[in-house]
C-alpha positions in Angstrom: -113.5 -172.1 -20.1 -110.2 -172.5 -18.3 -107.8 -169.5 -18.3 -104.1 -169.6 -19.2 -101.6 -166.7 -18.8 -99.2 -166.3 -21.7 -96.0 -164.5 -20.7 -94.2 -163.2 -23.8 -92.0 -160.3 -24.8 -92.9 -160.5 -28.5 -96.4 -159.5 -29.3 -98.0 -157.4 -32.1 -97.0 -155.0 -33.4 -93.7 -157.0 -33.3 -92.8 -158.5 -36.7 -90.5 -161.3 -37.6 -90.8 -165.1 -37.1 -90.2 -165.1 -33.3 -93.6 -163.5 -32.4 -95.6 -166.1 -34.3 -95.2 -169.0 -31.8 -97.1 -167.4 -28.9 -99.4 -165.5 -31.3 -100.5 -168.7 -33.0 -100.9 -170.4 -29.6 -103.2 -167.6 -28.5 -105.1 -167.7 -31.8 -106.1 -171.4 -31.5 -106.2 -172.0 -27.8 -109.9 -171.2 -27.5 -110.6 -174.2 -29.7 -109.1 -176.4 -27.0 -111.1 -175.0 -24.1 -108.5 -172.5 -22.9 -109.0 -168.7 -22.8 -105.6 -166.9 -23.2 -104.6 -163.9 -21.2 -101.5 -162.1 -22.6 -98.8 -160.4 -20.5 -96.3 -158.5 -22.7 -94.0 -155.5 -22.8 -95.0 -151.9 -23.3 -92.4 -149.9 -25.2 -90.4 -152.9 -26.4 -87.5 -152.4 -28.8 -88.6 -154.9 -31.5 -86.2 -155.7 -34.3 -89.0 -155.3 -36.8 -92.6 -154.0 -36.7 -95.4 -155.6 -38.6 -99.0 -154.2 -37.9 -100.5 -157.0 -40.0 -99.9 -159.5 -37.2 -102.7 -157.8 -35.3 -105.2 -159.8 -37.4 -104.3 -163.0 -35.5 -104.9 -161.5 -32.1 -108.1 -163.2 -30.8 -111.1 -160.9 -30.6 -111.6 -159.6 -27.1 -108.5 -161.2 -25.6 -107.2 -159.5 -22.5 -103.7 -158.0 -23.1 -101.7 -156.7 -20.1 -98.8 -154.5 -21.0 -96.1 -153.6 -18.5 -93.4 -151.0 -19.2 -89.9 -152.2 -20.1 -86.5 -150.5 -20.3 -83.9 -151.9 -22.6 -80.2 -151.0 -23.0 -80.2 -150.8 -26.8 -80.4 -147.0 -27.0 -77.3 -146.8 -24.7 -75.5 -149.4 -26.8 -76.2 -147.5 -30.1 -75.1 -144.2 -28.6 -71.9 -145.9 -27.2 -71.1 -147.5 -30.5 -72.0 -144.4 -32.6 -74.8 -146.1 -34.4 -78.0 -144.4 -35.6 -81.0 -144.3 -33.3 -83.2 -146.4 -35.7 -80.6 -149.1 -36.4 -81.4 -152.7 -35.5 -78.9 -154.1 -33.0 -80.9 -156.9 -31.4 -79.1 -159.5 -33.4 -75.6 -158.3 -32.5 -74.4 -161.8 -31.8 -75.4 -163.0 -35.3 -74.6 -160.0 -37.6 -72.6 -156.9 -37.6 -71.5 -154.3 -40.2 -67.8 -154.8 -39.3 -65.6 -155.5 -36.4 -66.8 -153.3 -33.5 -63.4 -153.2 -31.8 -63.0 -152.7 -28.1 -66.3 -150.8 -27.7 -68.2 -153.8 -28.9 -66.3 -156.2 -26.7 -66.9 -154.0 -23.6 -70.6 -153.8 -24.4 -70.8 -157.5 -24.8 -69.1 -158.0 -21.4 -71.5 -155.7 -19.7 -74.5 -157.3 -21.4 -73.2 -160.8 -20.5 -72.7 -160.2 -16.8 -75.1 -157.5 -15.8 -78.1 -158.4 -17.9 -78.9 -162.0 -16.9 -80.6 -163.8 -18.5 -80.7 -161.3 -21.4 -81.0 -157.6 -22.3 -84.6 -157.5 -21.0 -83.6 -158.5 -17.5 -84.7 -155.1 -16.0 -88.3 -156.2 -16.9 -88.3 -159.0 -14.4 -88.8 -157.4 -11.0 -91.7 -155.1 -12.0 -93.4 -157.8 -14.0 -93.4 -160.3 -11.2 -94.9 -157.8 -8.8 -97.5 -156.8 -11.4 -98.5 -160.4 -12.1 -98.6 -161.6 -8.6 -101.0 -158.7 -7.8 -103.1 -159.4 -10.8 -103.4 -163.1 -10.2 -104.5 -162.5 -6.6 -107.7 -161.0 -8.0 -107.9 -162.7 -11.4 -106.6 -166.2 -11.0 -105.7 -168.4 -13.9 -105.5 -172.2 -14.2 -102.1 -172.3 -15.8 -99.2 -170.3 -17.1 -97.2 -170.6 -20.4 -94.0 -168.7 -21.1 -91.8 -168.7 -24.1 -88.1 -168.1 -24.4 -85.9 -166.5 -25.5 -85.8 -164.0 -24.2 -85.4 -166.1 -21.1 -86.4 -163.1 -19.1 -89.9 -164.5 -19.8 -88.8 -167.8 -18.4 -87.4 -166.1 -15.2 -90.6 -164.1 -14.7 -92.7 -167.3 -15.1 -90.4 -169.2 -12.6 -91.0 -166.5 -9.9 -94.7 -166.0 -10.6 -95.4 -169.7 -10.6 -93.5 -170.2 -7.4 -95.2 -167.2 -5.7 -98.8 -168.2 -6.8 -98.4 -172.0 -6.9 -99.9 -171.9 -10.5 -98.9 -174.8 -12.8 -96.5 -173.6 -15.5 -95.6 -174.9 -19.0 -92.1 -173.6 -19.9 -91.7 -173.3 -23.7 -88.1 -173.2 -25.1 -88.1 -171.9 -28.7 -84.4 -171.9 -28.2 -82.4 -173.3 -25.3 -80.9 -171.2 -22.5 -77.3 -172.2 -21.7 -77.3 -174.5 -24.7 -78.2 -171.8 -27.3 -75.7 -171.2 -30.0 -74.7 -167.6 -29.0 -74.2 -168.5 -25.3 -70.6 -169.3 -26.1 -70.2 -165.7 -27.4 -71.1 -164.2 -24.1 -68.1 -162.9 -22.2 -69.1 -164.4 -18.9 -67.3 -164.3 -15.6 -67.6 -167.4 -13.4 -70.2 -165.5 -11.3 -72.2 -164.7 -14.4 -72.1 -168.3 -15.7 -73.2 -169.7 -12.4 -76.1 -167.3 -12.2 -77.3 -168.4 -15.7 -77.0 -172.0 -14.7 -78.7 -171.5 -11.4 -81.7 -169.7 -12.9 -82.0 -172.3 -15.6 -82.1 -175.1 -13.1 -84.7 -173.3 -11.0 -86.8 -173.0 -14.1 -86.5 -176.8 -14.7 -87.5 -177.5 -11.1 -90.5 -175.2 -11.0 -92.0 -176.0 -14.4 -94.8 -178.6 -14.5 -94.2 -179.3 -18.2 -91.5 -178.2 -20.6 -91.8 -178.0 -24.4 -89.3 -177.4 -27.2 -89.3 -177.5 -31.0 -87.3 -180.6 -31.9 -86.5 -184.1 -30.7 -82.8 -183.4 -30.5 -83.3 -180.4 -28.3 -85.7 -182.4 -26.1 -82.9 -184.8 -25.4 -80.4 -182.0 -24.8 -82.7 -180.3 -22.3 -83.4 -183.6 -20.5 -79.6 -184.2 -20.3 -79.2 -181.1 -18.1 -82.2 -181.6 -15.9 -85.4 -180.6 -17.7 -88.4 -182.9 -16.9 -91.6 -183.8 -18.6 -90.4 -182.5 -21.9 -92.6 -182.6 -25.0 -92.0 -181.5 -28.6 -94.2 -179.0 -30.3 -92.6 -177.7 -33.6 -93.1 -174.2 -34.8 -95.6 -175.2 -37.4 -97.6 -173.1 -40.0 -101.0 -171.5 -40.1 -103.1 -172.8 -43.1 -105.1 -169.5 -43.0 -101.9 -167.6 -43.9 -101.7 -169.4 -47.2 -105.4 -169.8 -48.1 -105.7 -166.7 -50.3 -102.2 -166.6 -51.8 -102.1 -167.1 -55.5 -98.8 -168.1 -57.2 -97.8 -165.4 -59.7 -94.2 -166.5 -60.2 -91.2 -164.5 -61.1 -89.9 -164.1 -64.6 -86.4 -165.0 -63.4 -85.3 -168.3 -61.7 -85.5 -167.0 -58.1 -83.7 -168.3 -55.1 -85.1 -166.7 -51.9 -83.9 -166.5 -48.3 -86.0 -164.8 -45.6 -84.6 -164.0 -42.2 -81.2 -163.4 -40.6 -78.2 -164.4 -42.6 -75.5 -164.2 -40.0 -71.8 -165.0 -39.9 -72.5 -168.7 -39.1 -75.2 -169.0 -41.8 -73.0 -167.9 -44.7 -73.3 -170.3 -47.6 -70.1 -169.4 -49.5 -70.1 -172.5 -51.6 -73.6 -171.7 -52.8 -72.3 -168.3 -54.1 -69.5 -170.2 -55.8 -72.0 -172.6 -57.4 -74.0 -169.7 -58.8 -70.8 -168.1 -60.1 -69.9 -171.4 -61.8 -73.3 -171.7 -63.6 -73.1 -168.0 -64.5 -69.9 -168.8 -66.5 -70.8 -172.2 -67.8 -74.5 -172.2 -68.5 -75.7 -170.0 -71.4 -78.5 -167.6 -70.3 -78.2 -168.4 -66.6 -76.6 -165.0 -65.7 -79.6 -163.2 -67.2 -82.2 -165.6 -65.8 -81.1 -166.1 -62.1 -81.9 -163.9 -59.1 -80.8 -164.5 -55.5 -83.3 -162.6 -53.2 -82.2 -162.0 -49.7 -84.8 -160.6 -47.3 -83.8 -159.6 -43.7 -80.6 -158.7 -41.9 -77.2 -159.7 -43.3 -73.8 -160.0 -41.7 -71.4 -157.8 -43.7 -69.3 -160.8 -44.6 -72.2 -162.4 -46.5 -72.3 -159.4 -48.8 -68.5 -159.3 -49.1 -68.6 -163.0 -50.3 -71.3 -162.4 -52.8 -69.5 -159.5 -54.3 -66.2 -161.4 -54.3 -67.7 -164.2 -56.3 -69.0 -161.8 -58.9 -72.7 -162.4 -58.5 -73.6 -158.9 -57.2 -75.7 -158.3 -60.3 -77.7 -161.5 -59.7 -78.4 -160.6 -56.1 -81.3 -158.5 -54.7 -80.5 -157.3 -51.2 -84.2 -156.8 -50.5 -84.1 -155.7 -46.8 -87.1 -156.3 -44.4 -90.6 -156.8 -45.6 -93.9 -157.2 -43.8 -95.1 -160.7 -43.2 -97.8 -160.7 -46.0 -95.1 -159.8 -48.6 -92.7 -162.5 -47.2 -95.4 -165.2 -47.6 -96.1 -164.1 -51.1 -92.3 -164.2 -51.9 -92.2 -167.8 -50.6 -95.0 -168.9 -52.8 -93.7 -167.2 -55.9 -90.0 -168.3 -55.6 -88.6 -171.3 -57.5 -86.2 -172.4 -54.7 -86.4 -171.5 -51.0 -83.1 -171.2 -49.1 -82.8 -172.5 -45.6 -79.7 -172.0 -43.5 -78.9 -173.7 -40.2 -76.4 -172.3 -37.8 -72.9 -173.8 -38.0 -72.9 -174.5 -34.2 -72.7 -177.5 -32.0 -76.5 -177.6 -31.3 -77.6 -177.0 -34.9 -78.7 -180.7 -35.3 -81.9 -179.9 -33.3 -82.5 -176.4 -34.7 -85.7 -176.3 -36.8 -86.3 -172.7 -38.0 -89.9 -171.6 -37.9 -89.6 -170.7 -41.6 -89.1 -174.3 -42.5 -92.8 -175.0 -41.9 -93.9 -171.9 -43.9 -91.6 -173.0 -46.7 -93.4 -176.4 -46.6 -96.8 -174.7 -46.7 -95.7 -172.6 -49.7 -95.2 -176.0 -51.5 -91.9 -174.9 -53.1 -88.6 -176.9 -53.2 -86.2 -176.2 -50.4 -82.4 -176.0 -50.5 -81.1 -176.5 -47.0 -77.5 -176.0 -45.7 -76.5 -177.7 -42.5 -75.9 -181.2 -41.1 -77.2 -184.0 -43.3 -78.1 -185.8 -40.0 -80.1 -182.8 -38.7 -83.7 -182.9 -37.7 -84.4 -180.5 -40.6 -82.8 -182.9 -43.1 -85.0 -185.7 -41.7 -88.2 -183.6 -42.2 -87.2 -182.7 -45.8 -86.6 -186.4 -46.5 -89.8 -187.5 -44.9 -91.9 -184.9 -46.8 -89.9 -185.2 -50.0 -89.6 -181.4 -50.0 -86.0 -180.6 -50.7 -82.3 -181.3 -50.5 -79.7 -180.8 -47.8 -76.0 -179.9 -48.4 -73.2 -179.5 -45.8 -71.7 -176.1 -45.8 -68.5 -177.6 -47.1 -70.1 -179.5 -50.0 -68.4 -178.8 -53.2 -69.6 -175.9 -55.4 -69.8 -178.4 -58.3 -72.3 -180.6 -56.4 -74.4 -177.7 -55.5 -74.2 -176.4 -59.0 -75.6 -179.7 -60.4 -78.6 -179.4 -58.2 -79.2 -175.8 -59.2 -78.8 -176.7 -62.8 -81.5 -179.3 -62.6 -83.9 -176.9 -60.8 -83.0 -174.2 -63.4 -83.8 -176.6 -66.3 -87.2 -177.4 -64.7 -87.8 -173.7 -64.5 -87.0 -173.2 -68.2 -89.2 -176.0 -69.2 -92.0 -174.9 -66.9 -91.8 -178.2 -65.1 -93.1 -178.4 -61.5 -92.5 -181.3 -59.2 -95.8 -182.1 -57.4 -95.6 -181.9 -53.7 -97.9 -183.8 -51.3 -99.7 -181.4 -49.0 -101.1 -184.2 -46.8 -97.7 -185.0 -45.3 -97.3 -181.5 -43.8 -100.7 -181.3 -42.1 -99.4 -182.6 -38.7 -97.3 -179.4 -38.6 -100.3 -177.1 -38.9 -101.0 -174.8 -35.9 -104.5 -176.1 -35.3 -103.1 -179.6 -34.8 -100.1 -178.4 -32.7 -102.2 -176.2 -30.4 -104.6 -179.1 -29.9 -101.6 -181.0 -28.5 -100.7 -178.0 -26.4 -104.2 -177.8 -25.0 -103.9 -181.5 -24.1 -100.7 -180.9 -22.2 -102.3 -178.1 -20.2 -105.3 -180.3 -19.4 -102.9 -183.0 -18.1 -100.9 -180.5 -16.2 -103.8 -179.0 -14.2 -105.8 -182.3 -14.0 
């Protein structure tokens, strides 16, 4: 069996959606004739921890952990935050305006931690891996990014060892939505761009998650780009039983940042609360994960605080059960220039849960296309009228009251299952080393 080195910052016990891409790759690679070897961080500052992800780690797989130092503890001390507070998503969410301290910290992060806050992990990792590969060679390398520290490590290791490398871009590098929020000097910007171009030049193959992002990457120099969506694992849903909620439940899981704030949805719920008898008592908006403070402010301003459950973080098993039990699943795309190609990983889990999806974002986005093709939900622009959104919610609510369920075709989502997608990945690796 051929060996492939997976370079990834996120690995169990990490929780959240980001860890799943490389974890599911590793889980199914053996079925394609490739034995994974994992290189990951020791002592990482994960946003969430979920020990249940350990069950997907292939039995007997080799995991190499290398120590990492991250600046988050210094940032929290500088900002006066508690030691256990999650600050990884500082570009998406915040409790309030951080003032000059936050701006100063962003400037330091932007210009001294390139490509990202894990940059201090690069030098030691490259040394460790080049030494390891001298005695334990592999046939190929896969890296995922972000963090693009992984991408940089893979660039240098592939160059030093002449090992074929597949660079996976879960999110772009200089094209990612928060790149514009970095307070970069001209020197810092040039270093980002130079390292990105070096990665494009060194990689034998490149993969990303959507057709739009494939075109975006090719436009700035990436070559041999293929699309492998996030996908879903059928085994995650095999034993889940739908128990349902007594209330008409709208559920969102994940980060709800400043640019994923569906204000008109809150207005629509407020409209129905006033106009539709019984709706106020029957509806519940469940929000799992990290929220920007402005989201909560808007919810309270619309008078739907009593209808909202700020549920916080949950382990993955509970998140999957919540998806299956909810009556409407909420999907929010970033309101950014590259959002057309953003396909959140949870879309595919929503599809696997076989529940209707309410998506906010561009009606010409890749997500909207998938929802149309699979007949799985509706897409509204963020500036769609509250009245139009309310009409859709009213229909869904009436279906709930009458216990009516719209049948969903499970066959149309099978191409997005991890066994199918990893088979494609294995084929790319075979072509790359052949």
